[in-house]
C-alpha positions in Angstrom: 27.8 -7.5 20.6 25.6 -10.5 20.8 21.8 -9.8 21.0 21.4 -11.8 24.2 23.9 -9.5 25.9 22.5 -6.2 24.5 18.8 -7.2 24.7 18.4 -6.1 21.1 16.2 -8.3 18.8 17.6 -9.7 15.6 15.9 -8.6 12.4 14.1 -11.4 10.7 16.2 -12.4 7.7 14.5 -13.5 4.6 16.2 -16.1 2.6 17.1 -15.3 -1.0 17.0 -19.0 -1.8 13.8 -20.1 -3.5 12.5 -23.3 -1.9 11.9 -26.3 -4.1 9.1 -27.4 -1.8 6.9 -25.8 0.8 5.5 -27.0 4.0 1.8 -26.6 4.5 2.4 -23.6 6.8 4.8 -22.0 4.2 2.3 -22.6 1.4 -0.5 -21.1 3.3 1.5 -18.0 4.3 2.8 -17.6 0.8 -0.7 -17.7 -0.6 -2.4 -15.9 2.3 -4.8 -18.6 3.2 -5.4 -20.3 6.6 -4.6 -23.9 7.3 -8.3 -24.5 7.9 -9.1 -23.3 4.4 -6.2 -25.4 3.0 -7.5 -28.6 4.5 -11.1 -27.8 3.6 -10.2 -27.2 0.0 -7.8 -30.3 0.0 -10.8 -32.5 1.0 -12.6 -31.1 -2.0 -9.6 -31.9 -4.3 -8.9 -28.2 -4.8 -5.4 -28.0 -3.5 -2.1 -29.0 -5.1 -0.8 -32.6 -4.5 1.4 -33.1 -1.5 4.2 -35.6 -0.8 6.0 -36.9 2.3 9.6 -36.4 3.1 10.0 -38.5 6.2 7.2 -37.2 8.4 7.0 -33.8 6.7 4.2 -33.0 4.3 5.4 -30.9 1.4 4.1 -29.2 -1.8 6.5 -28.9 -4.7 7.1 -25.5 -6.1 5.9 -26.8 -9.5 2.6 -28.1 -8.1 2.1 -24.8 -6.3 2.7 -22.9 -9.6 0.2 -25.2 -11.5 -2.4 -24.7 -8.7 -1.9 -20.9 -8.8 -2.3 -20.7 -12.6 -5.4 -22.8 -12.4 -6.9 -20.4 -9.8 -5.9 -17.4 -12.0 -7.6 -19.0 -15.0 -10.8 -19.7 -13.0 -10.4 -23.5 -13.3 -11.8 -25.6 -10.4 -9.3 -28.4 -10.9 -5.7 -28.4 -9.7 
């Protein structure tokens, strides 16, 4: 039966497709940081580069990986 009829909640489904770009919220959730910290570090030049797709601000998967490797290596540059 449909969940709206039974009153049961649908389980959140996780996509098995790896995104090519992340929104700011997705990037923050994936790396367990707050939006506030993201924008603070972005103003200091310590976040990966972003790009616009229409009005959406996105971070490419490659830029996120480069940023993460730099953090793991203790570098202060993205």
